[in-house]
N, C-alpha and C positions, 0 to 999 in steps of 0.2 A: 496471468499469474506465473509467477518464474518457475521453470522446471522445477528447481533447487527446492524452494516453496513448495510444491506438488512435495518434492519426496521426503519433504522433512515435517508434514504433513500426514506422509500417507503414514512414516515409519510410530511418529508420535500416536496416531491411530490406533496401529495396530500393538503397540505397548499400551493403550491402557483401554481398549475395547478386545484386543483379537482378533479376527478374521471380519468379523462385522465391520474396525475401525476401515480397511481400507476403502471402504464408502464413507464414514464418519467421519476420518480424520481431515483428508482434504476437504470436507464438506464445511467446516468450522473453521481449518484457516482460512477459508475463501472467505466467509461471513470476518473474521478478524481482519486482513487487510480491508474488506467493501466499510466496514465502522472507523477504522480507522480514515481513511478517504474522506467520506462526510465528516467527521469531526473536523475533519482540515477544513475540509471549504465553509465548512461555518462557524467555524471559528479564525478563519484565515486573518480578521482584522488585526482580532486580539493575540498572535502567538506571532513569534522573531520570523523576520522573512530569512530564508534559505539560501543554500545556492543556487538551485532549481528558478527560485522565483525572484532572487535578482538578475540572473542570467535571460529568462526571458522578459522583466522589466525592462533592463538593457537593449535588447531586442526592442521592442516597442517603440526606443526615441528615435528618433530620426535626426541624424548628426544634420543633415543638408537645412532644412526650419530652425538651429541656431545661428 
């Protein structure tokens, strides 16, 4: 998880839960990111392709085979 996401999770946790939010905030942020990635993998056939997926497909194509 990116450091900025950890920072915002910590700040949001402190804002919502007080000092206990130092622990709870990043955990909730990590769960959100994990669920987002699982959703993207589960519905990759339905969701439109993004730049990352398009670049990965371009690398998979071998130009010498054409």
